[in-house]
N, CA, C and O atoms as a CHARMM CRD file, in Angstrom:
* protein
*
  308
    1    1 MET  N      0.82900  -1.17600   0.00000 PROA 1      0.00000
    2    1 MET  CA     0.00000   0.00000   0.00000 PROA 1      0.00000
    3    1 MET  C      0.88300   1.25200   0.00000 PROA 1      0.00000
    4    1 MET  O      1.85600   1.33500   0.74900 PROA 1      0.00000
    5    2 LYS  N      0.53900   2.20300  -0.83100 PROA 2      0.00000
    6    2 LYS  CA     1.32800   3.41700  -0.98200 PROA 2      0.00000
    7    2 LYS  C      1.00800   4.39500   0.14600 PROA 2      0.00000
    8    2 LYS  O     -0.15500   4.58300   0.50300 PROA 2      0.00000
    9    3 LYS  N      2.05100   5.01500   0.70300 PROA 3      0.00000
   10    3 LYS  CA     1.86900   6.00700   1.74600 PROA 3      0.00000
   11    3 LYS  C      1.44700   7.32500   1.12300 PROA 3      0.00000
   12    3 LYS  O      2.04400   7.77600   0.14500 PROA 3      0.00000
   13    4 ARG  N      0.42700   7.93800   1.68400 PROA 4      0.00000
   14    4 ARG  CA    -0.06000   9.20900   1.18100 PROA 4      0.00000
   15    4 ARG  C      0.65300  10.33900   1.91700 PROA 4      0.00000
   16    4 ARG  O      0.66400  10.37500   3.14800 PROA 4      0.00000
   17    5 ILE  N      1.24400  11.25200   1.16800 PROA 5      0.00000
   18    5 ILE  CA     1.93000  12.39500   1.76200 PROA 5      0.00000
   19    5 ILE  C      0.93300  13.52900   1.92600 PROA 5      0.00000
   20    5 ILE  O      0.22700  13.89500   0.98700 PROA 5      0.00000
   21    6 GLN  N      0.88500  14.07300   3.12000 PROA 6      0.00000
   22    6 GLN  CA    -0.03700  15.14600   3.43700 PROA 6      0.00000
   23    6 GLN  C      0.64100  16.49200   3.16200 PROA 6      0.00000
   24    6 GLN  O      1.77800  16.71200   3.57800 PROA 6      0.00000
   25    7 LYS  N     -0.05100  17.37900   2.47100 PROA 7      0.00000
   26    7 LYS  CA     0.48400  18.71800   2.21500 PROA 7      0.00000
   27    7 LYS  C      0.23400  19.59000   3.43500 PROA 7      0.00000
   28    7 LYS  O     -0.87500  19.63500   3.96700 PROA 7      0.00000
   29    8 LEU  N      1.27000  20.27500   3.86500 PROA 8      0.00000
   30    8 LEU  CA     1.17700  21.11600   5.05200 PROA 8      0.00000
   31    8 LEU  C      0.90600  22.57000   4.66800 PROA 8      0.00000
   32    8 LEU  O      1.37400  23.03500   3.62900 PROA 8      0.00000
   33    9 PRO  N      0.15500  23.28600   5.49900 PROA 9      0.00000
   34    9 PRO  CA     0.02000  24.73400   5.29400 PROA 9      0.00000
   35    9 PRO  C      1.39300  25.40200   5.40400 PROA 9      0.00000
   36    9 PRO  O      2.29700  24.85800   6.03900 PROA 9      0.00000
   37   10 ASP  N      1.55000  26.56500   4.79600 PROA 10     0.00000
   38   10 ASP  CA     2.85100  27.24600   4.75800 PROA 10     0.00000
   39   10 ASP  C      3.44900  27.49000   6.14200 PROA 10     0.00000
   40   10 ASP  O      4.65100  27.31000   6.33600 PROA 10     0.00000
   41   11 SER  N      2.63200  27.89300   7.09300 PROA 11     0.00000
   42   11 SER  CA     3.16000  28.17500   8.43500 PROA 11     0.00000
   43   11 SER  C      3.68300  26.90700   9.10900 PROA 11     0.00000
   44   11 SER  O      4.72600  26.93200   9.76200 PROA 11     0.00000
   45   12 GLU  N      2.96000  25.80700   8.95000 PROA 12     0.00000
   46   12 GLU  CA     3.42900  24.53600   9.51700 PROA 12     0.00000
   47   12 GLU  C      4.68300  24.06700   8.79400 PROA 12     0.00000
   48   12 GLU  O      5.57400  23.47600   9.40300 PROA 12     0.00000
   49   13 LEU  N      4.74900  24.33100   7.49900 PROA 13     0.00000
   50   13 LEU  CA     5.95100  23.97400   6.73500 PROA 13     0.00000
   51   13 LEU  C      7.15300  24.77200   7.23500 PROA 13     0.00000
   52   13 LEU  O      8.26100  24.24000   7.30100 PROA 13     0.00000
   53   14 ASP  N      6.95100  26.03300   7.58300 PROA 14     0.00000
   54   14 ASP  CA     8.04000  26.84500   8.14100 PROA 14     0.00000
   55   14 ASP  C      8.56700  26.23800   9.44100 PROA 14     0.00000
   56   14 ASP  O      9.77400  26.23500   9.68100 PROA 14     0.00000
   57   15 VAL  N      7.67100  25.73000  10.27300 PROA 15     0.00000
   58   15 VAL  CA     8.08100  25.08300  11.52700 PROA 15     0.00000
   59   15 VAL  C      8.87000  23.81300  11.21900 PROA 15     0.00000
   60   15 VAL  O      9.89100  23.54200  11.85000 PROA 15     0.00000
   61   16 MET  N      8.39300  23.03600  10.24700 PROA 16     0.00000
   62   16 MET  CA     9.11200  21.81000   9.87000 PROA 16     0.00000
   63   16 MET  C     10.49300  22.15100   9.31000 PROA 16     0.00000
   64   16 MET  O     11.46200  21.44700   9.59500 PROA 16     0.00000
   65   17 LEU  N     10.59800  23.21900   8.52100 PROA 17     0.00000
   66   17 LEU  CA    11.90300  23.62900   7.98900 PROA 17     0.00000
   67   17 LEU  C     12.86200  23.98100   9.11700 PROA 17     0.00000
   68   17 LEU  O     14.05300  23.67900   9.04600 PROA 17     0.00000
   69   18 ALA  N     12.33900  24.61900  10.15600 PROA 18     0.00000
   70   18 ALA  CA    13.17700  24.93600  11.31800 PROA 18     0.00000
   71   18 ALA  C     13.70900  23.66100  11.95400 PROA 18     0.00000
   72   18 ALA  O     14.88200  23.58500  12.31800 PROA 18     0.00000
   73   19 LEU  N     12.84100  22.65300  12.08900 PROA 19     0.00000
   74   19 LEU  CA    13.26300  21.39000  12.69900 PROA 19     0.00000
   75   19 LEU  C     14.22500  20.62800  11.80100 PROA 19     0.00000
   76   19 LEU  O     15.19600  20.05100  12.29100 PROA 19     0.00000
   77   20 TRP  N     13.97300  20.61500  10.49500 PROA 20     0.00000
   78   20 TRP  CA    14.86500  19.91300   9.56400 PROA 20     0.00000
   79   20 TRP  C     16.24000  20.57400   9.48200 PROA 20     0.00000
   80   20 TRP  O     17.25200  19.88500   9.35300 PROA 20     0.00000
   81   21 ASN  N     16.28100  21.90400   9.55600 PROA 21     0.00000
   82   21 ASN  CA    17.54600  22.62700   9.41700 PROA 21     0.00000
   83   21 ASN  C     18.23500  22.87700  10.74800 PROA 21     0.00000
   84   21 ASN  O     19.37800  23.33200  10.78100 PROA 21     0.00000
   85   22 GLY  N     17.55500  22.58500  11.83100 PROA 22     0.00000
   86   22 GLY  CA    18.13700  22.78000  13.15400 PROA 22     0.00000
   87   22 GLY  C     18.85100  21.53200  13.62500 PROA 22     0.00000
   88   22 GLY  O     19.43900  20.79900  12.83100 PROA 22     0.00000
   89   23 HSD  N     18.79400  21.30100  14.90400 PROA 23     0.00000
   90   23 HSD  CA    19.42500  20.12300  15.50100 PROA 23     0.00000
   91   23 HSD  C     18.33700  19.27100  16.14200 PROA 23     0.00000
   92   23 HSD  O     17.22600  19.75700  16.35700 PROA 23     0.00000
   93   24 PRO  N     18.62800  18.02200  16.44700 PROA 24     0.00000
   94   24 PRO  CA    17.62300  17.19300  17.13400 PROA 24     0.00000
   95   24 PRO  C     17.27000  17.79900  18.49300 PROA 24     0.00000
   96   24 PRO  O     18.10200  18.43900  19.13600 PROA 24     0.00000
   97   25 ASP  N     16.04800  17.59000  18.90900 PROA 25     0.00000
   98   25 ASP  CA    15.58200  18.04800  20.21800 PROA 25     0.00000
   99   25 ASP  C     15.66600  19.56900  20.38000 PROA 25     0.00000
  100   25 ASP  O     16.35400  20.07100  21.26800 PROA 25     0.00000
  101   26 MET  N     14.95900  20.29000  19.51100 PROA 26     0.00000
  102   26 MET  CA    14.91200  21.75400  19.59500 PROA 26     0.00000
  103   26 MET  C     13.80600  22.18700  20.55300 PROA 26     0.00000
  104   26 MET  O     12.75800  21.54700  20.63500 PROA 26     0.00000
  105   27 THR  N     14.04600  23.26400  21.26600 PROA 27     0.00000
  106   27 THR  CA    13.01600  23.83400  22.13500 PROA 27     0.00000
  107   27 THR  C     12.07500  24.69700  21.29800 PROA 27     0.00000
  108   27 THR  O     12.37800  25.03500  20.15400 PROA 27     0.00000
  109   28 ARG  N     10.92500  25.04800  21.88600 PROA 28     0.00000
  110   28 ARG  CA     9.99600  25.93100  21.18500 PROA 28     0.00000
  111   28 ARG  C     10.64400  27.27200  20.87900 PROA 28     0.00000
  112   28 ARG  O     10.40500  27.84900  19.81800 PROA 28     0.00000
  113   29 LEU  N     11.45900  27.77000  21.79100 PROA 29     0.00000
  114   29 LEU  CA    12.13000  29.05200  21.59200 PROA 29     0.00000
  115   29 LEU  C     13.09700  29.00400  20.40800 PROA 29     0.00000
  116   29 LEU  O     13.18200  29.96100  19.63900 PROA 29     0.00000
  117   30 GLU  N     13.82200  27.90300  20.25900 PROA 30     0.00000
  118   30 GLU  CA    14.74000  27.75300  19.11900 PROA 30     0.00000
  119   30 GLU  C     13.96500  27.70100  17.80500 PROA 30     0.00000
  120   30 GLU  O     14.37800  28.30000  16.81200 PROA 30     0.00000
  121   31 VAL  N     12.84800  26.98600  17.80100 PROA 31     0.00000
  122   31 VAL  CA    12.00100  26.93000  16.60800 PROA 31     0.00000
  123   31 VAL  C     11.46100  28.32100  16.30300 PROA 31     0.00000
  124   31 VAL  O     11.45400  28.75700  15.15200 PROA 31     0.00000
  125   32 GLU  N     11.01300  29.00800  17.33900 PROA 32     0.00000
  126   32 GLU  CA    10.47100  30.36200  17.18800 PROA 32     0.00000
  127   32 GLU  C     11.51500  31.31100  16.59600 PROA 32     0.00000
  128   32 GLU  O     11.19700  32.08200  15.69200 PROA 32     0.00000
  129   33 ASP  N     12.74500  31.26900  17.08600 PROA 33     0.00000
  130   33 ASP  CA    13.81000  32.12900  16.56500 PROA 33     0.00000
  131   33 ASP  C     14.02600  31.89600  15.07800 PROA 33     0.00000
  132   33 ASP  O     14.20100  32.84700  14.31600 PROA 33     0.00000
  133   34 PHE  N     14.01500  30.63200  14.66200 PROA 34     0.00000
  134   34 PHE  CA    14.21800  30.29600  13.25100 PROA 34     0.00000
  135   34 PHE  C     13.05200  30.80400  12.40000 PROA 34     0.00000
  136   34 PHE  O     13.26500  31.44100  11.36800 PROA 34     0.00000
  137   35 VAL  N     11.82900  30.52400  12.83100 PROA 35     0.00000
  138   35 VAL  CA    10.63500  30.90600  12.06500 PROA 35     0.00000
  139   35 VAL  C     10.51800  32.42600  11.97500 PROA 35     0.00000
  140   35 VAL  O     10.14600  32.95700  10.92900 PROA 35     0.00000
  141   36 ASN  N     10.83200  33.12700  13.06000 PROA 36     0.00000
  142   36 ASN  CA    10.67600  34.58100  13.08300 PROA 36     0.00000
  143   36 ASN  C     11.70300  35.32100  12.23700 PROA 36     0.00000
  144   36 ASN  O     11.60200  36.53700  12.08200 PROA 36     0.00000
  145   37 GLN  N     12.68200  34.62100  11.69000 PROA 37     0.00000
  146   37 GLN  CA    13.58700  35.24100  10.71900 PROA 37     0.00000
  147   37 GLN  C     12.83700  35.53600   9.42900 PROA 37     0.00000
  148   37 GLN  O     13.17300  36.47800   8.71200 PROA 37     0.00000
  149   38 LYS  N     11.82600  34.73400   9.13500 PROA 38     0.00000
  150   38 LYS  CA    11.04300  34.87500   7.90600 PROA 38     0.00000
  151   38 LYS  C      9.79200  35.71800   8.13200 PROA 38     0.00000
  152   38 LYS  O      9.51000  36.64200   7.36900 PROA 38     0.00000
  153   39 LYS  N      9.04900  35.39500   9.18000 PROA 39     0.00000
  154   39 LYS  CA     7.84700  36.16400   9.52500 PROA 39     0.00000
  155   39 LYS  C      7.62400  36.08700  11.01800 PROA 39     0.00000
  156   39 LYS  O      7.97900  35.10200  11.66500 PROA 39     0.00000
  157   40 GLU  N      7.02800  37.14100  11.56000 PROA 40     0.00000
  158   40 GLU  CA     6.83300  37.25600  13.00800 PROA 40     0.00000
  159   40 GLU  C      5.56100  36.52900  13.44200 PROA 40     0.00000
  160   40 GLU  O      4.45900  36.90600  13.04600 PROA 40     0.00000
  161   41 LEU  N      5.71800  35.49700  14.24900 PROA 41     0.00000
  162   41 LEU  CA     4.58200  34.75400  14.78500 PROA 41     0.00000
  163   41 LEU  C      4.65400  34.75300  16.30800 PROA 41     0.00000
  164   41 LEU  O      5.73900  34.72500  16.89000 PROA 41     0.00000
  165   42 ALA  N      3.49900  34.78200  16.93700 PROA 42     0.00000
  166   42 ALA  CA     3.43300  34.76600  18.40400 PROA 42     0.00000
  167   42 ALA  C      3.87300  33.40400  18.92700 PROA 42     0.00000
  168   42 ALA  O      3.68100  32.39300  18.25200 PROA 42     0.00000
  169   43 PRO  N      4.45900  33.36400  20.12300 PROA 43     0.00000
  170   43 PRO  CA     4.87500  32.08400  20.71500 PROA 43     0.00000
  171   43 PRO  C      3.72100  31.08500  20.82400 PROA 43     0.00000
  172   43 PRO  O      3.91900  29.88800  20.61900 PROA 43     0.00000
  173   44 THR  N      2.51900  31.56900  21.14400 PROA 44     0.00000
  174   44 THR  CA     1.37800  30.65600  21.26000 PROA 44     0.00000
  175   44 THR  C      0.99700  30.05500  19.90800 PROA 44     0.00000
  176   44 THR  O      0.53600  28.91500  19.83900 PROA 44     0.00000
  177   45 THR  N      1.19000  30.82200  18.84100 PROA 45     0.00000
  178   45 THR  CA     0.90000  30.31900  17.49200 PROA 45     0.00000
  179   45 THR  C      1.87300  29.19600  17.13300 PROA 45     0.00000
  180   45 THR  O      1.46600  28.16600  16.59400 PROA 45     0.00000
  181   46 ILE  N      3.14300  29.39500  17.43000 PROA 46     0.00000
  182   46 ILE  CA     4.14500  28.37200  17.13300 PROA 46     0.00000
  183   46 ILE  C      3.88500  27.12400  17.98000 PROA 46     0.00000
  184   46 ILE  O      4.01900  26.00400  17.48800 PROA 46     0.00000
  185   47 LEU  N      3.52200  27.30900  19.22500 PROA 47     0.00000
  186   47 LEU  CA     3.20000  26.17900  20.08900 PROA 47     0.00000
  187   47 LEU  C      1.99500  25.41100  19.54800 PROA 47     0.00000
  188   47 LEU  O      1.97800  24.18000  19.57700 PROA 47     0.00000
  189   48 SER  N      0.99800  26.12900  19.05900 PROA 48     0.00000
  190   48 SER  CA    -0.18300  25.47400  18.46900 PROA 48     0.00000
  191   48 SER  C      0.20300  24.66900  17.23700 PROA 48     0.00000
  192   48 SER  O     -0.28100  23.55400  17.04200 PROA 48     0.00000
  193   49 MET  N      1.07500  25.23300  16.40400 PROA 49     0.00000
  194   49 MET  CA     1.51500  24.52200  15.19500 PROA 49     0.00000
  195   49 MET  C      2.31700  23.28000  15.55600 PROA 49     0.00000
  196   49 MET  O      2.16100  22.23800  14.91900 PROA 49     0.00000
  197   50 LEU  N      3.17300  23.37600  16.56800 PROA 50     0.00000
  198   50 LEU  CA     3.94400  22.21600  17.00600 PROA 50     0.00000
  199   50 LEU  C      3.01800  21.11700  17.50900 PROA 50     0.00000
  200   50 LEU  O      3.25300  19.93600  17.24900 PROA 50     0.00000
  201   51 THR  N      1.97000  21.49900  18.22500 PROA 51     0.00000
  202   51 THR  CA     0.99100  20.52600  18.72100 PROA 51     0.00000
  203   51 THR  C      0.24800  19.86900  17.56000 PROA 51     0.00000
  204   51 THR  O      0.04100  18.65500  17.55400 PROA 51     0.00000
  205   52 ARG  N     -0.15300  20.68400  16.57200 PROA 52     0.00000
  206   52 ARG  CA    -0.83900  20.12400  15.39500 PROA 52     0.00000
  207   52 ARG  C      0.06900  19.16900  14.63700 PROA 52     0.00000
  208   52 ARG  O     -0.37200  18.11300  14.18500 PROA 52     0.00000
  209   53 LEU  N      1.34600  19.54200  14.49800 PROA 53     0.00000
  210   53 LEU  CA     2.29400  18.68000  13.79400 PROA 53     0.00000
  211   53 LEU  C      2.53500  17.38400  14.56300 PROA 53     0.00000
  212   53 LEU  O      2.74000  16.33200  13.95800 PROA 53     0.00000
  213   54 GLU  N      2.51000  17.45700  15.87600 PROA 54     0.00000
  214   54 GLU  CA     2.63700  16.23700  16.68700 PROA 54     0.00000
  215   54 GLU  C      1.41900  15.33500  16.45900 PROA 54     0.00000
  216   54 GLU  O      1.56300  14.12100  16.31600 PROA 54     0.00000
  217   55 ASN  N      0.22400  15.92600  16.42500 PROA 55     0.00000
  218   55 ASN  CA    -1.00200  15.16000  16.19800 PROA 55     0.00000
  219   55 ASN  C     -1.03400  14.52500  14.80900 PROA 55     0.00000
  220   55 ASN  O     -1.65700  13.48100  14.61500 PROA 55     0.00000
  221   56 LYS  N     -0.36200  15.15500  13.84300 PROA 56     0.00000
  222   56 LYS  CA    -0.29100  14.62100  12.47300 PROA 56     0.00000
  223   56 LYS  C      0.87200  13.63600  12.31800 PROA 56     0.00000
  224   56 LYS  O      1.09300  13.10500  11.22900 PROA 56     0.00000
  225   57 ASN  N      1.61300  13.39100  13.40300 PROA 57     0.00000
  226   57 ASN  CA     2.78100  12.49000  13.40600 PROA 57     0.00000
  227   57 ASN  C      3.92400  12.98400  12.53000 PROA 57     0.00000
  228   57 ASN  O      4.63900  12.18400  11.92600 PROA 57     0.00000
  229   58 PHE  N      4.09800  14.31600  12.46100 PROA 58     0.00000
  230   58 PHE  CA     5.23900  14.90000  11.76700 PROA 58     0.00000
  231   58 PHE  C      6.35900  15.21300  12.75900 PROA 58     0.00000
  232   58 PHE  O      7.52700  15.30000  12.38200 PROA 58     0.00000
  233   59 VAL  N      5.98500  15.38200  14.04100 PROA 59     0.00000
  234   59 VAL  CA     6.92200  15.82200  15.06900 PROA 59     0.00000
  235   59 VAL  C      6.76900  14.92400  16.29500 PROA 59     0.00000
  236   59 VAL  O      5.66400  14.51000  16.64600 PROA 59     0.00000
  237   60 SER  N      7.90100  14.63100  16.93800 PROA 60     0.00000
  238   60 SER  CA     7.84600  13.92700  18.22100 PROA 60     0.00000
  239   60 SER  C      8.25100  14.91300  19.32300 PROA 60     0.00000
  240   60 SER  O      9.04100  15.83000  19.10000 PROA 60     0.00000
  241   61 VAL  N      7.69400  14.69900  20.50200 PROA 61     0.00000
  242   61 VAL  CA     7.95700  15.59000  21.63200 PROA 61     0.00000
  243   61 VAL  C      8.50000  14.75600  22.77800 PROA 61     0.00000
  244   61 VAL  O      7.96400  13.70200  23.12100 PROA 61     0.00000
  245   62 LYS  N      9.58400  15.26300  23.36100 PROA 62     0.00000
  246   62 LYS  CA    10.19400  14.60900  24.52200 PROA 62     0.00000
  247   62 LYS  C     10.25000  15.64400  25.64300 PROA 62     0.00000
  248   62 LYS  O     10.70600  16.77000  25.44300 PROA 62     0.00000
  249   63 ARG  N      9.78800  15.25400  26.80200 PROA 63     0.00000
  250   63 ARG  CA     9.76500  16.15600  27.95300 PROA 63     0.00000
  251   63 ARG  C     11.07300  16.02700  28.71800 PROA 63     0.00000
  252   63 ARG  O     11.48400  14.92300  29.07300 PROA 63     0.00000
  253   64 GLU  N     11.73400  17.16800  28.97300 PROA 64     0.00000
  254   64 GLU  CA    12.96500  17.18600  29.76100 PROA 64     0.00000
  255   64 GLU  C     12.82100  18.27500  30.82100 PROA 64     0.00000
  256   64 GLU  O     12.99700  19.46000  30.53700 PROA 64     0.00000
  257   65 GLY  N     12.50300  17.86400  32.02800 PROA 65     0.00000
  258   65 GLY  CA    12.20800  18.84000  33.08300 PROA 65     0.00000
  259   65 GLY  C     10.92100  19.56100  32.74500 PROA 65     0.00000
  260   65 GLY  O      9.88000  18.93000  32.56200 PROA 65     0.00000
  261   66 LYS  N     10.98600  20.89300  32.66100 PROA 66     0.00000
  262   66 LYS  CA     9.81600  21.68800  32.30000 PROA 66     0.00000
  263   66 LYS  C      9.81300  22.06100  30.82000 PROA 66     0.00000
  264   66 LYS  O      8.95600  22.82700  30.37800 PROA 66     0.00000
  265   67 THR  N     10.75200  21.53400  30.06000 PROA 67     0.00000
  266   67 THR  CA    10.92200  21.90900  28.66300 PROA 67     0.00000
  267   67 THR  C     10.52100  20.77100  27.74100 PROA 67     0.00000
  268   67 THR  O     10.85100  19.61000  27.98400 PROA 67     0.00000
  269   68 ASN  N      9.80800  21.11800  26.68100 PROA 68     0.00000
  270   68 ASN  CA     9.51000  20.15700  25.62300 PROA 68     0.00000
  271   68 ASN  C     10.57200  20.26600  24.54000 PROA 68     0.00000
  272   68 ASN  O     10.94800  21.36800  24.14000 PROA 68     0.00000
  273   69 LEU  N     11.05400  19.12800  24.06900 PROA 69     0.00000
  274   69 LEU  CA    12.04000  19.07500  23.00300 PROA 69     0.00000
  275   69 LEU  C     11.38500  18.45200  21.77600 PROA 69     0.00000
  276   69 LEU  O     10.81000  17.36600  21.85200 PROA 69     0.00000
  277   70 TYR  N     11.47800  19.14700  20.64900 PROA 70     0.00000
  278   70 TYR  CA    10.79400  18.73000  19.42600 PROA 70     0.00000
  279   70 TYR  C     11.79300  18.21600  18.40000 PROA 70     0.00000
  280   70 TYR  O     12.86200  18.79600  18.21400 PROA 70     0.00000
  281   71 SER  N     11.43300  17.12000  17.73600 PROA 71     0.00000
  282   71 SER  CA    12.25300  16.52400  16.68000 PROA 71     0.00000
  283   71 SER  C     11.33500  16.11600  15.53200 PROA 71     0.00000
  284   71 SER  O     10.19900  15.69800  15.75600 PROA 71     0.00000
  285   72 PRO  N     11.83700  16.24100  14.29400 PROA 72     0.00000
  286   72 PRO  CA    11.02200  15.81900  13.15700 PROA 72     0.00000
  287   72 PRO  C     10.94100  14.29500  13.10700 PROA 72     0.00000
  288   72 PRO  O     11.92100  13.60600  13.39000 PROA 72     0.00000
  289   73 VAL  N      9.77100  13.77400  12.74800 PROA 73     0.00000
  290   73 VAL  CA     9.57500  12.34200  12.59200 PROA 73     0.00000
  291   73 VAL  C      9.74800  11.96300  11.11600 PROA 73     0.00000
  292   73 VAL  O     10.23300  10.87900  10.79500 PROA 73     0.00000
  293   74 VAL  N      9.34600  12.86700  10.23500 PROA 74     0.00000
  294   74 VAL  CA     9.45600  12.62700   8.79300 PROA 74     0.00000
  295   74 VAL  C     10.67100  13.39100   8.25300 PROA 74     0.00000
  296   74 VAL  O     11.07200  14.41800   8.80000 PROA 74     0.00000
  297   75 THR  N     11.23600  12.87000   7.18200 PROA 75     0.00000
  298   75 THR  CA    12.37900  13.54400   6.55800 PROA 75     0.00000
  299   75 THR  C     11.88200  14.62100   5.58900 PROA 75     0.00000
  300   75 THR  O     10.72300  14.61600   5.17300 PROA 75     0.00000
  301   76 GLN  N     12.75500  15.51300   5.25100 PROA 76     0.00000
  302   76 GLN  CA    12.38500  16.59100   4.33500 PROA 76     0.00000
  303   76 GLN  C     12.09300  16.07000   2.93500 PROA 76     0.00000
  304   76 GLN  O     11.22700  16.60000   2.24000 PROA 76     0.00000
  305   77 SER  N     12.80700  15.04600   2.52600 PROA 77     0.00000
  306   77 SER  CA    12.57500  14.49400   1.18200 PROA 77     0.00000
  307   77 SER  C     11.31000  13.68100   1.18300 PROA 77     0.00000
  308   77 SER  O     10.93100  13.12800   0.15100 PROA 77     0.00000
């Protein structure tokens, strides 16, 4: 059975680009810094997008103390 690739909205794609071009286990603040180089988004907006991407199985979240660490589950290609 062929895997269906889901097209992401531009803002979610920007978050994924931050994760793909960053390092494993990025914090929300690191993702925010990367995304805000292109366009200014509120921290709550980025957090919402990260949650949506986790629900779509594009991102994994690991809790370390009080900090969430985000990593891409899918590759850019």
